N, C-alpha and C positions, 0 to 999 in steps of 0.2 A: 609349619616347621621347615618348609622347603622340600618336602618329599615329592617326587614325580608321581604321576598316576600309576606307573609300573611299580614303584616302591610301595605305594599305598595298597595296591592290589595284592602284592606279596605279603605285606603286613596283615592285611585282612584275612588272607588265606591261612596264615599262621594262627591268627586269632580264632578262626573257626575250628582249627584242628590242633590246638595247643599240645595235646597229649602225644602227637607224633612229630612235633617240632622241638627244637632246643633253643635255649637262650643264645647259643652261638649263632643260630640262624638270624635272630633279631639283631644281635650285636654286629654281625657281618653287614647288614643293611645300614645300621647306624654308622659303622666305621667307613663304609663306602661313601656315605653322605659327608662325613667329616673330611675325607680326602677331596671330594668335589669342592667343598667350601674352601679348603686350604688353597686349592689351585685357583679358584676365583679370586681369593684375597691376593695372591701373588700377582695375578694379572691386573687387578685394580690398583695395587700399590705401584706397579710399574707405570700404569696410566697416570696415576697421581704425580709421580716423580716427573714424568714428561710434561704434564700441564704446569707444574710448579716452575720447571725450568723455562718453559715458554712465557709464562706470566712474569717471571723475574726479569727476563730479557726485554720485556716491553716497557716503554716509558709511560704508557697510559695517558699520554697527553691529549690535548684537544685537536691536534692536527689530523689531517685526512688519513683514513685507513689505507690509502694507496701504498704506503710504505710501512705498514704495521708489521712488526717482526713476527707476531703470532700468525697473521694471515699469510705472510710469505712462507713460514715454516709449514703451515698446513697445506699450502699449494704445492710446495716441493714434495711433501709426503704423498699427496694425492697423485702427483705425476709419477713418482717412483712406484706407487702401488698399481697404477694403471698401465705401467710399461710405456709411459709417455705417448699414449695414443690419443690423449685429450688435446684438442687444438691449443688450449691455453698453455700447454706444456712445451710448446716449441721454443727453441732458443731464439731470443730476440735478435741475436747476431745473424741468424739465418735469413731474416727478412730484410736485412740491410744490403742494398746493392752496392757493389764495388765500382 
């Protein structure tokens, strides 16, 4: 059901000592898991929207991937995430001598 080891440990401790625990204790664990799942769903939906946009912008043709819009977008993203410290992130204009 997606419970962490800590959650399972807590649930088992409740099971061992049910008389000193409440339904609220169990419900709190379940509600916490629901919140985690809702947050994961939001992240996955955002990821899905991004991928759909990338895929929609790509022609999907037989030509070389050198100018593939998906690859270009992923490379830009990687450069932004890395702070442009990756050699492939350098501006091609910088390497042209005047």
